[in-house]
N, C-alpha and C positions, 0 to 999 in steps of 0.2 A: 811840822815841828813835833817832836816826840814829847808829850806832856806826862805820859804814864808808862814808864819803862816796863813795869811788871805786866801790864796789859799787852804791850807789844810783844814781849817774850812769850806770853801765853799764845798769842796769835801765831808767832813764828813756830812754836812747838807744834801747834795743831797742823800748820802747813807742812812741816817736815814729816810728821806722822802720816799724813795723807799721801804725800809724795812717795814715802817708803812703801805704802800699800800698793800704789800703782806700779812701782818698780817690781814689787813682789809678784803681782799678777802677770806682768810681762815676762819676767824671768822664769816663773814657775811653769808657764805654758809654752816656753820658747821651743821645746822639742816636738811640738805637735802642730806645726803649721800646715795650712792647706797645701795640697800638692796636686798637680795635674797628672802625675804619673801613676799608673796602676801598679800596685805592688804585686810582685810575683808570688804566686801561691806555692807553698812548700808541699812536698809529697804527703807529709803527715796531715796537712790541712785538707788535702783533697780526699784522704781516706776517711776522715771523720765527718759525719753528717751534722747538719744544723737544722733545728726546728725553729721556725719563725712563728711566734705566738701573738696573735692579734685579737684583742678584745673589742667587740663592737656592740653597741646598743643603739638601735635605730640609726645606724650609720650606713644605710644602703648606698647613698650617692658617693660617700667617701670610699666605700669598698669597690665601687665600679672603677675608680681610678687606681686604687692601691693594688688590688688582686692582679690585674694584668702586668703591672710593673714588677711584682714579685715572681710571677710565672716566667717573666723574661730574664731572670737572673741566670748568669752563665755558670754558676757554681754547680759542680757535678752531682752533689748529693745533698738534697734538702727537702723539707716538707713545710707546708703552710698549715698551721693549726688556727682556725678561726673560731673563737668562742662567741657564739650568738647569745648575748646576755639579755634575755627577757625582751627581745625586740618584737615590735608589732608593725613593722614597715615593709614586709615582704623580703627581709634579709635572707630568710631561709630559702625562699624560692630562688633567689639569685645564686646563693651558694650551691644549692643542689644542681642547678643548671651548669655551673662551672665544674662541679665535681664529676659530672658525667663524662666530661672530656679529659679530666685530669684526676682519675680516681686514686692514683698512687702518690700524688703530690698534695692535694688539698684534703684536709681532714676537718670535719665539722664537730664541734662540741656545743651542745645546747643547754643553756640554763633556762628552764621553763618560766613563764610569767608567773605561774602559781607555785613557785618553789617554796618549800617550807623551811629552808635554811634561815636561821634567825638574823644573820647579818649578810644578806646578799650585797654585792657591789663589785667593784673592779678587782679588789684583792681576791675575793672568792673566785671570780671568773679567771683570773690569772692562775690561781692554784689549779683549777680544773684543766686549764690548757697545758700547764707544765706537766701535770700527771699524765695527760693523754699523749704527750710528745714522746716519740720513740728514740730521739737522739739525746746524747748527753749535753750537747751545747744548745743553749736556748737563747734566742734573741726576742726581746719584748719590743713591740712596735705599736704605736697608736694607729687607729684606723684612718686618722686624718693626715698621717705622714706619708710621703712618697719618696723612695730612694732616688738619689741623684742620678744613678745610672745602672747599667746591667751588671756591673762588677762590684756592687755594694757588698754582697755576701763574701766575695773574694777578699775584699779589703778587711772585713771584720775577722774572717778566719785567719788571714795572715797575721794580724796583730795578736790574736788570741794564742798563737803558737810561737811568739817571739818575745820572751819565753812564754811557756804555758801559764795562763792566768785563770782565775776563777770569776773575776768580774771585768767587764769591759764597758767603759763609758764612752758612748758615741756622741756626736754633736748633731743638733737639730737647728738648721738655719731658717731664716725668714727673709724674704725678698722685700717686704714692706711692713709697715706698722707704725703706730703712733707711740703714745706713752706706755701702752701695754708692752709693746715690743722692747722699749727702753728698759722697763723693769725686768723683763725676761732676760735681756742681754746682760744686765748687771748680775743677775742671779747665776746665769750660766758661767760668766767670767769668774765669779767667786768659786763656783764648784770646780771648774777646771783647774784653777790655781792650786787649791788645796789638794786635789787629787794628784796634781803634778809634783808636789813635794812629798807624796807618800802618806797623806792624811785625808783620804776621801771620807766624806760624811753625807753627801747629798748629790742627787742626779735626777734628771728626768727619767721616767720609767719608759721612755720611748727611745729606740735605738740603744738599748741597754742589754748587754749580753751577760749571761751567767751560766754556771754549770748546774745541771739538774740535781746532781748528788749534793751540791752545796745547799741548794734550796730545800731539799728534803731533809738534810741533816739538821737544819734549823727548824724543822716542822713547818716550813712555809711561813705563812703569816699568822700562825696560831697565837703568838704573843700579842699581836697588834691588829687583829682582824677587825676590831671595833673602831679603830682609828681610820677615818675615811680617805686618807691620802698617805703619801710617803712610801709608795710601793718599792722604790729603789732605796730610799733613805735608810730605812730600818735594817735592810739587808746589809748595806754598806757599814752602818754603825756597829752592827753585831759581828760581822765576819770579815770585813775588808781591811787590808793593811798594805804597806808599801810593796810587798813581794807578790801579792796575788791580785793586784788591781792595775789596770792600764787605761790609758785614754787614747782614742783615735779620732782625729779631726781632719784627716786627709780628704781631698775632694771626692774620691770614690766612696768613702765611708759615710758621707753626709746623707741625711734625709732632710727634706723640705716640708715645712708645715706652716702654711699661710692661712690657717683657719681663722675666721673672724667670729669671735664669741659675742653673744649678746650680753647686755649689762647684767642680767640675772645669772647667766652662766658664769661670768667672771666673779660675781658675788659668791656663788656656790663654791667656786674654786678657792677664793680667799678664805672662806670658812673652813674648807677641808684642809688647806695648807696650815692655817693657824692651829687647828686641832692637832695636826701632826707635829708641828713645831713644839707644842706644849709637852710632847712626849719624847723629844730629842734628849740625848745625853747632854749634860751641862757643857761639855767641851764642844759639842756640835752647835749648841745654841750660841756660844761665844763666837764661833767661826761665822755663823749666819748673820749675827748682829754687828760684827766688827766693821764692815764697810759703812753701814748706816751710822754707827756711833762716830766713826772718824770724820765722815762728811758733815754730820750735824755739829760736831765740835769745831770744825773749821769754819763753817758758815756762821755759826753764832759768834765765834770770836772775831771773825772778819767784820760782821755788822757792828759789833760792840766797839771794836777798835776803830772802825771807819768813822764813827761819830765824833771822835776826838783827834784822829790823826789823818784826816782826809787829804792833807797836803804834804804828808811825810812820804818821801819817795821810797824808802825801804818797804813801807806798807804796800804800795802799788807793785813793787818788784815781787813781793811775796804772792800777791794775787795773780800776777802774770805767770810766775813760775808754776803755781799749782794748776792754773788753767791750761798752760802749755803742756805740762806732763800728763794731765788727765785727758786732754785732747789727743795727744800722741798715743797714749795707751788705748783710748777708745778706737782710734783708727786701726791700730794693729790688731786688737782683739776682734773688732768687727770683721776684719778680713779673715782672721783665723776661724772664727765661728760662723762665718757666712751670714752676717747681719747687715742691715743697711748702713752705708758709710756715714750717715748723719749722726750716728752714735758718737762720732768724734767731737761733738759739741762739748763733751767733757763735763766738768763740775757744774757748768752753768745750768744744765737741765735738772740737776739735783735740787736747785732752788724750788722747782715745782714738784719733783718726784718725792722728796722727803716728807713734806706736809701731806701730800696726797696718800703716800704709803701709810703714814700714821693714821689718817682717817679711815683707811680701808681696814687696818688692824682693829681699830676701835669698833667699827661696824661688824667685823667678823666675830669679835668677842661677844658683842651684844646679841647677835643672831645665832650663836652656837647652840644647836639643839641640846636639850637636857639629856637626851639619851646617848649622846656621843661622849666618848671618854675624853 
């Protein structure tokens, strides 16, 4: 029985807003489904070379898997630029041994352990790699990622030329994972959706392509070199728009990254991402927070309303509707972005994720080093 109509309508409004968000995510990314067909490369794509820039710090074992998969690419004109960022695990020995067999394909850029640059880190290493690259088109790739197949560069090149774009956001899939994977999945779905409607603001800096001239015109990361994350985010927020940015999530364009991070590494990642978020543009902050706010609004109103209307059937109809839509959206997006299918659990997992995410933000703020911006 409905005893408080205002409370019920607040609950109904929260449910409708959340359903609208899930529908938005599905529709915004509907033109980028995974596909088993290899795109045909255009003549212009074959004529223009691509530089794959990989930053690695003490990632020898990851490079042993990544470098052969890059050398096996069927693209006719490309180079691999590996930035050895202050490594001390014999990365240089491995790279030089490979370079002897592929001197025209593999290029090595070294950031020494005793570098005097005041803000060494991933952004500085990426800048070194981009400057050393000989081709206009650059693809950034984590050393822990592995292309899904030998036509990965073909797929990226084809999409960058249809029509020509300055930024290309690729997808990174995971075969397995727990709550960490669930958080990454929700983050990726949000990023793809906003980019799909022509308003990109954030992306992973792996499987991310850009033009060298665009990077240099912005002076690289000069404006945000002291912010320890957001390698793709600030580029997109400064220079990306509907007409110069595209997404590619076809099967050939995917990379896989099933790296298992330690708790301390995840904590460092949280701190870096929180530091970057604080420097987002206000509109980008709103886009990033929107799914969390909508889900929190719904869950709080559902719990509040359930205490007085637990036997009122429209209340349970609303719960079922939101859960059903969120599960359907999770299933479709997990298939598109190559994540585990259990992501279809929908809004139910957010009962755990939202408080956990809030705790991680609080910890990140508390541990934020004073020297970081």
